[in-house]
C-alpha positions as CSV (number, residue, x, y, z in Angstrom):
1,M,12.4,-47.4,30.6
2,E,15.4,-45.1,30.5
3,V,15.8,-41.4,30.1
4,I,19.0,-40.2,28.4
5,Q,20.2,-36.6,28.3
6,Q,23.4,-35.9,26.4
7,R,25.3,-32.6,26.5
8,Q,28.0,-31.2,24.2
9,A,31.2,-33.2,24.1
10,Q,34.3,-31.5,25.5
11,S,37.7,-32.3,24.0
12,F,41.2,-31.6,25.3
13,C,44.7,-32.7,24.5
14,V,47.0,-34.6,26.9
15,G,50.4,-35.0,25.3
16,T,49.8,-36.5,21.8
17,R,46.4,-37.9,22.7
18,Q,43.1,-36.1,22.1
19,I,40.5,-37.1,24.7
20,Q,36.8,-36.3,24.3
21,L,34.7,-36.2,27.4
22,H,31.0,-36.8,27.0
23,E,28.7,-36.0,29.9
24,V,25.7,-38.3,29.8
25,Q,23.0,-38.4,32.4
26,R,21.2,-41.6,32.4
27,R,18.3,-42.8,34.6
28,T,17.6,-46.5,34.6
29,I,17.0,-49.3,37.1
30,H,20.8,-49.7,37.4
31,D,21.7,-46.1,38.2
32,N,24.8,-47.0,40.3
33,R,26.7,-48.7,37.5
34,M,29.6,-47.1,35.8
35,R,30.7,-47.8,32.2
36,I,34.2,-47.2,30.8
37,Q,34.8,-47.6,27.1
38,R,37.9,-47.4,24.9
39,N,38.2,-46.2,21.3
40,R,38.6,-49.1,19.0
41,D,40.9,-47.1,16.6
42,R,43.6,-46.8,19.2
43,A,44.1,-50.6,19.4
44,S,44.3,-51.0,15.6
45,T,47.0,-48.4,15.1
46,N,49.5,-50.0,17.5
47,Y,49.0,-53.5,16.1
48,K,52.2,-55.5,15.5
49,P,52.0,-59.1,14.3
50,S,53.4,-61.7,16.6
51,P,56.6,-63.5,15.6
52,R,54.7,-66.8,15.2
53,S,52.5,-65.3,12.4
54,E,55.6,-64.1,10.5
55,R,57.0,-67.6,10.3
56,K,57.3,-68.9,6.7
57,P,55.6,-72.2,6.0
58,N,58.0,-75.0,5.5
59,N,57.6,-76.3,2.0
60,E,59.4,-79.5,2.6
61,S,57.5,-81.8,4.9
62,R,59.1,-84.8,6.4
63,W,56.3,-86.9,4.9
64,N,57.3,-86.0,1.4
65,H,60.9,-87.2,1.5
66,D,61.7,-90.1,-0.8
67,E,63.1,-92.2,2.0
68,T,60.0,-91.7,4.1
69,K,57.7,-92.6,1.2
70,R,59.7,-95.8,0.6
71,K,59.4,-96.8,4.2
72,R,55.7,-96.3,4.2
73,R,55.4,-98.3,1.0
74,V,57.4,-101.2,2.4
75,A,55.4,-101.1,5.6
76,K,52.2,-101.5,3.5
77,Y,53.7,-104.4,1.7
78,Q,54.5,-106.1,5.0
79,L,51.0,-105.5,6.2
80,Y,49.5,-107.1,3.1
81,E,51.9,-110.0,3.5
82,T,50.8,-110.5,7.1
83,Q,47.2,-110.3,6.2
84,G,47.6,-112.8,3.4
85,K,49.4,-115.3,5.8
86,A,46.6,-114.9,8.4
87,K,43.9,-115.5,5.7
88,S,45.6,-118.6,4.3
89,S,46.2,-120.0,7.8
90,L,42.5,-119.6,8.5
91,K,41.6,-121.3,5.2
92,E,43.9,-124.2,5.9
93,G,42.5,-124.6,9.4
94,F,38.9,-124.6,8.2
95,R,39.8,-127.1,5.4
96,S,41.5,-129.5,7.9
97,I,38.4,-129.3,10.2
98,K,36.2,-129.9,7.2
99,V,38.2,-132.9,6.1
100,T,38.2,-134.3,9.7
101,Y,34.4,-134.1,10.0
102,M,34.0,-135.6,6.5
103,K,36.0,-138.6,7.6
104,I,34.0,-139.0,10.8
105,V,30.7,-138.8,8.8
106,A,32.0,-141.2,6.2
107,N,32.9,-143.8,8.8
108,F,29.3,-144.0,10.1
C-alpha cells in the first residue's frame, strides 16, 4: 500500500529549457529508491535519421542482369544433364544385373 502526496509544480527556465520540478512525497516499502525521468518530447525534437536510412534502394540487382540470368539457366541445364546421365547409368546397371540373373536362372 502506498500513500502519495503531490504538491504544486514549480517551473523555472535555464537557458532555453524550461524545467518543471514536482515535489512528490511517497511512502512505500521501497522508500529509499530514487526515480529520474526524462520528458519524451525532448528526444523526438532532436531526431535526425542516420545516414543508413537515407540510402536509396538500388533498383538494379546483380541477380537481374541478363548475363547472370543466362549463367543460372545454363547451370540448370547442366544439372538436368547430369541427373539424366546418372539416371540412365542406374537403369543400365540394373538392366545388366537383371540380364545376368536371368541367364543364371535359365541355365538351371
